[in-house]
C-alpha positions in Angstrom: -4.2 0.1 3.2 -6.9 2.8 5.0 -7.7 2.0 8.7 -11.5 2.6 7.6 -11.0 0.2 4.7 -9.2 -2.4 6.8 -11.7 -2.4 9.6 -14.6 -2.0 6.9 -13.6 -5.4 5.6 -12.9 -6.9 8.8 -16.5 -5.7 9.4 -18.0 -7.4 7.1 -16.6 -10.5 7.1 -17.6 -11.1 10.5 -21.1 -9.7 9.3 -21.2 -11.9 6.6 -19.6 -14.8 8.6 -22.8 -14.1 11.1 -24.7 -13.5 8.3 -24.0 -17.1 7.5 -24.5 -18.7 10.3 -27.6 -16.9 11.9 -29.1 -18.1 7.9 -27.8 -21.7 8.1 -29.3 -21.8 11.6 -32.7 -19.9 11.1 -33.1 -22.9 8.2 -32.5 -25.5 10.0 -34.8 -24.4 13.0 -37.2 -23.4 9.9 -37.1 -26.3 8.6 -37.2 -28.5 11.7 -40.5 -26.4 13.1 -42.3 -26.9 9.7 -41.3 -31.0 9.7 -42.8 -30.9 13.2 -46.2 -28.9 12.1 -46.8 -31.5 9.6 -46.0 -34.6 11.8 -48.5 -32.7 14.3 -51.3 -32.1 11.4 -50.5 -35.5 10.4 -51.6 -36.6 14.1 -54.7 -34.9 14.2 -55.9 -36.1 10.9 -55.2 -39.1 12.5 -57.5 -38.5 15.8 -60.1 -36.7 13.5 -60.6 -40.0 11.4 -60.6 -42.5 13.9 -63.6 -40.4 15.6 -65.3 -40.6 12.3 -64.7 -44.3 12.2 -65.5 -44.8 15.7 -68.8 -43.2 15.3 -69.9 -44.7 12.2 -70.3 -47.7 10.9 -67.2 -48.6 8.8 -67.8 -50.0 4.8 -65.4 -50.8 2.7 -66.5 -49.2 0.0 -66.2 -45.6 2.2 -63.9 -42.5 1.2 -63.3 -40.8 4.1 -61.5 -37.2 2.9 -60.4 -35.6 5.9 -56.9 -34.3 5.0 -55.8 -34.1 1.7 -55.4 -37.9 0.7 -56.5 -40.8 3.0 -56.1 -44.5 2.0 -57.2 -47.1 3.9 -56.8 -50.6 2.8 -57.6 -54.0 3.8 -54.9 -56.2 5.7 -53.8 -59.5 7.6 -50.9 -58.3 9.6 -50.7 -55.9 12.1 -47.7 -52.9 11.8 -46.1 -50.1 14.0 -47.1 -47.0 12.9 -44.2 -45.4 11.0 -44.6 -41.1 9.0 -42.1 -41.6 5.9 -41.4 -39.3 3.5 -42.6 -39.8 -0.1 -43.6 -38.1 -3.7 -46.5 -38.3 -5.4 -47.8 -36.9 -8.5 -50.5 -34.0 -7.7 -53.3 -33.5 -10.2 -53.6 -30.2 -9.2 -50.5 -28.3 -8.9 -49.5 -31.0 -12.0 -46.3 -32.1 -11.1 -44.7 -34.5 -8.3 -44.2 -33.2 -5.1 -43.6 -33.9 -1.5 -45.7 -35.4 1.3 -45.6 -36.5 4.8 -47.0 -40.5 5.1 -48.1 -41.4 8.2 -49.4 -45.4 8.1 -50.9 -47.3 11.0 -53.4 -50.3 10.9 -56.7 -50.1 12.9 -59.2 -53.0 13.7 -62.8 -51.9 12.4 -65.9 -54.5 12.9 -63.9 -57.0 13.3 -61.5 -56.6 10.1 -58.1 -55.3 10.2 -57.2 -52.4 8.1 -53.9 -50.5 7.0 -54.9 -46.5 6.9 -52.4 -44.3 5.1 -52.7 -40.4 5.6 -51.0 -38.3 3.2 -49.8 -34.5 4.0 -48.5 -32.0 1.4 -45.3 -30.4 2.5 -45.6 -27.8 -0.6 -47.9 -25.5 1.4 -45.3 -25.3 4.3 -42.2 -25.1 2.0 -44.1 -21.7 0.1 -44.6 -20.6 3.7 -40.6 -21.3 4.6 -39.0 -20.1 1.4 -41.0 -16.7 1.9 -40.1 -16.7 5.1 -36.5 -17.4 4.2 -36.8 -14.9 1.7 -38.3 -11.9 3.8 -35.4 -13.0 6.6 -32.9 -12.8 4.0 -33.7 -9.6 2.9 -34.1 -7.7 6.5 -30.9 -9.5 7.0 -29.3 -7.6 4.3 -30.6 -4.2 4.8 -29.7 -4.4 8.5 -25.8 -5.5 7.1 -25.7 -2.5 4.9 -27.1 -0.4 7.2 -24.9 -1.3 10.4 -21.9 -1.0 8.0 -22.7 2.4 6.7 -23.3 3.4 10.4 -19.9 1.9 11.5 -18.1 3.4 8.8 -19.8 7.3 9.3 -19.2 6.6 13.2 -15.4 5.7 12.6 -14.2 8.2 10.2 -16.0 10.6 12.8 -14.4 8.9 15.3 -10.7 8.5 13.8 -11.1 12.5 12.3 -8.5 13.8 14.7 -6.0 11.2 13.9 -6.1 12.0 10.3 -5.9 15.8 11.1 -2.8 14.8 13.1 -1.2 13.1 10.0 -1.8 15.9 7.5 -0.1 18.6 9.9 2.5 16.3 10.1 2.8 16.0 6.5 3.4 19.4 6.3 5.7 19.9 9.1 9.1 21.3 8.3 12.5 20.9 10.4 13.2 24.4 9.4 10.2 26.5 10.4 9.8 27.4 13.7 6.1 27.9 13.7 4.7 24.7 15.5 1.9 22.5 14.6 -1.4 23.4 14.7 -2.8 20.0 15.8 -6.9 18.7 16.2 -8.3 19.6 19.5 -10.3 16.1 20.5 -11.7 15.4 23.7 -10.1 11.3 23.2 -8.0 10.9 25.6 -5.6 8.4 23.3 -5.6 10.7 20.7 -4.9 13.9 22.7 -2.0 11.9 24.9 -1.0 11.3 20.5 -0.7 14.9 20.4 1.1 16.0 23.6 3.7 13.5 22.7 4.1 14.6 18.9 4.4 18.6 20.0 6.6 17.5 22.3 8.7 15.8 19.9 8.5 18.2 16.9 9.5 20.9 19.3 12.8 18.7 20.3 13.1 18.1 16.3 13.1 21.7 15.4 15.3 22.8 18.1 17.6 20.0 17.6 17.5 21.2 13.7 18.4 24.8 14.6 21.2 23.6 16.5 23.1 21.7 14.2 22.2 23.7 11.3 24.3 26.8 13.0 27.2 24.0 14.8 27.6 23.2 10.8 27.3 27.2 9.4 29.5 28.6 12.0 31.8 25.1 12.0 32.1 25.7 7.9 32.7 28.8 8.2 35.1 28.6 11.2 37.3 26.5 9.3 37.3 28.0 5.5 38.7 31.4 7.6 42.1 29.4 8.5 42.2 27.5 5.8 42.3 30.6 3.5 45.1 31.7 5.4 46.9 29.0 5.4 46.6 28.5 1.6 47.9 32.4 1.4 50.4 32.2 3.2 52.0 28.9 1.7 51.1 30.6 -1.8 53.5 33.6 -0.8 56.2 31.0 1.1 56.1 29.2 -2.1 57.5 32.0 -4.1 60.4 32.3 -2.4 63.4 32.1 -4.5 65.8 30.6 -0.9 63.6 28.2 -1.0 65.0 24.8 -2.7 63.2 21.9 -4.9 62.6 19.4 -2.1 61.1 22.5 0.2 58.5 23.9 -3.0 57.1 20.0 -3.2 56.7 20.0 0.1 54.7 23.0 0.0 53.0 22.1 -3.2 51.7 19.1 -1.3 50.5 21.0 1.8 48.3 23.3 -1.2 47.0 20.4 -2.8 46.3 18.8 0.7 44.7 22.5 2.1 42.8 21.9 -1.3 41.2 19.0 -1.0 40.1 20.3 3.1 38.4 23.1 2.2 36.4 21.3 -1.1 35.6 18.5 1.4 34.6 21.1 3.7 31.9 22.5 1.6 30.7 19.6 0.1 29.7 18.1 3.6 28.1 21.6 4.0 26.1 21.3 0.7 25.3 17.4 1.2 23.7 18.5 5.0 21.9 21.6 4.0 20.5 18.9 0.7 19.5 16.9 3.7 17.9 19.2 6.2 15.5 20.5 3.0 17.3 24.2 3.1 16.7 24.9 -0.9 12.9 25.4 -1.0 12.6 27.1 -3.9 11.9 25.5 -6.8 11.0 26.9 -10.5 10.2 25.4 -13.6 13.9 25.3 -15.4 13.9 24.3 -19.3 16.7 21.5 -19.1 16.6 21.0 -22.4 18.7 25.0 -22.5 20.2 24.2 -19.1 21.9 21.1 -20.2 22.8 22.2 -23.7 24.7 25.5 -22.1 26.4 22.9 -19.4 27.6 20.8 -23.1 28.7 24.1 -24.4 30.9 25.3 -21.3 32.7 21.7 -20.6 33.5 21.5 -24.5 36.9 22.7 -24.0 37.5 20.0 -21.4 35.9 17.4 -23.8 38.1 18.5 -26.7 41.3 18.4 -24.8 40.8 14.7 -24.1 40.0 14.0 -28.0 36.5 12.5 -26.7 33.9 11.9 -29.0 30.5 12.9 -28.4 26.9 12.1 -29.1 23.8 14.0 -27.8 20.3 13.2 -28.2 18.2 16.3 -26.3 14.9 16.5 -27.2 13.3 19.6 -27.4 11.2 21.9 -24.5 11.9 19.6 -21.6 11.1 21.0 -18.6 11.5 20.1 -14.7 10.7 21.7 -11.4 13.6 22.0 -8.7 15.7 24.2 -6.8 18.7 26.3 -9.9 21.8 25.7 -7.9 21.0 22.1 -7.0 20.5 20.9 -10.5 23.8 23.3 -11.0 25.6 21.0 -8.2 23.6 17.5 -10.0 25.0 18.4 -13.4 28.5 19.8 -12.7 29.1 16.3 -11.3 27.2 13.9 -13.7 28.8 14.8 -16.7 32.2 16.5 -14.4 32.5 12.8 -14.0 31.8 11.3 -16.9 34.8 13.7 -18.7 36.8 13.4 -16.0 37.4 9.3 -15.5 36.8 9.1 -19.4 39.5 7.4 -21.4 41.7 9.5 -23.9 40.4 9.7 -27.0 37.3 8.1 -25.6 33.4 8.5 -26.5 30.5 10.4 -24.6 26.8 10.0 -24.9 24.1 12.0 -23.6 20.3 11.3 -24.2 17.8 13.5 -22.4 13.8 13.1 -22.8 11.1 13.7 -21.2 11.6 10.9 -18.3 15.0 10.4 -17.7 18.7 11.4 -18.5 21.4 9.0 -19.5 25.3 9.8 -19.8 27.2 7.1 -21.2 30.9 7.5 -20.9 33.9 5.1 -21.5 36.1 4.7 -18.5 38.4 1.8 -16.4 36.0 -0.7 -15.2 35.5 -0.2 -11.3 37.2 -2.0 -9.0 34.0 -2.1 -6.5 30.0 -2.7 -7.1 28.1 0.4 -8.6 25.7 0.7 -5.5 28.9 1.5 -3.0 29.9 4.4 -5.0 26.5 5.9 -3.9 27.8 6.3 -0.3 30.4 8.8 1.4 33.6 8.8 0.7 33.3 6.0 -1.4 35.4 5.8 -4.4 37.3 3.6 -7.2 40.6 2.6 -5.9 42.2 4.0 -8.7 40.7 7.2 -8.6 43.0 8.5 -5.9 42.1 12.4 -6.9 38.2 12.2 -5.5 37.1 12.5 -2.2 34.0 10.1 -2.8 31.4 12.4 -2.1 30.4 13.4 -6.1 27.9 10.4 -6.1 26.9 10.8 -2.5 25.3 14.5 -3.2 23.6 13.4 -6.8 22.2 10.4 -4.9 21.3 13.3 -2.2 19.5 15.8 -4.9 17.6 12.8 -6.5 16.1 11.1 -3.1 15.1 14.7 -2.4 12.9 14.7 -6.0 12.0 11.6 -6.2 14.1 10.7 -9.1 15.2 7.1 -9.3 19.3 6.9 -10.0 21.0 3.9 -11.3 24.7 3.1 -12.4 25.8 0.6 -14.4 28.8 -0.7 -15.4 30.0 -3.0 -18.1 33.9 -3.6 -18.7 34.5 0.0 -19.9 31.1 1.1 -20.9 29.2 3.4 -17.5 25.9 4.2 -17.8 23.9 6.9 -15.3 20.7 6.9 -15.6 18.4 9.3 -13.7 14.7 8.9 -14.4 12.5 11.7 -13.9 8.9 9.5 -13.4 
């Protein structure tokens, strides 16, 4: 989730809570004021009514209408003044409406009367409803305006940070150019850019030093290994050597060959990790795979392996041609090298994946471990344990998904392109 989205959601959540609390509080206050207004009106009507009754002689047949409705009934019981809420049918509105009722007793001309004054609340309720709607609209518009201002200002405020992220996304350790970070007058972002510049320069320097060391070490190791191998090959041809000496020299040549291969493989992995193979091109994987299988056909026939190929036409892939060559050599080479005599090999290629299924001995360790460096099955003494590590590194470089399954004597390796 983006930072602006997260802060925007939090702002909306807090604003909605404030809006809800304000609306509830406003309603309660307005309702209280409405109730108080209705009661004040009733008391004012009472004062006017008592003044009329005091100034003029009262007759039981008189009907005084100083408020919306007044009821005067003779009684023989003196009661305290009360204010109650009731509902009455209103002939004008033609519906049942809420009223406030003020009831009290009064002695008029020596007789006791119960007087009730009714005050309709629908006018105040209509006013309350209009006020609440108006308040709600104003609050909503204010909320939208504040949200837009907050989003716009936050986006402008954080623009140097996002500019820094874009520069970091394009950063390459193999490049000698420094980062072009956006200028800003915000102290925290300026401090961040300063530290990032320092860090990236150190990373570039360390990368160049490591690259130089790796290449030099590899080159310097290959030269003496080649010299030793050449001299041993000359020495093994000496007719004065006995059988035991020839075998010992043969073992030395084999060890030197493994050491040379190990040196070259580790150098290759280092180059892949450091993204030194940046030249990508659109490659016809269908044709490349077909050519590779044709070259490997003599090896396949030598082990009498039954083959089944299902290769779609015009499968294209964009990657470095050399790394694709290394990838196919490793996965196909393993499928043939560790296949059983009179075994089987099934290769499937679609626009989504490459699957290689072959027979072989059951593995003695989990398949996940085989992708780690120097991890190999105990039965495969000739392997140096780096083939699948290279394949994994290439797949990670291009975002491919690599899986390896082993069920009894069946091995299935899948490279998904999507």
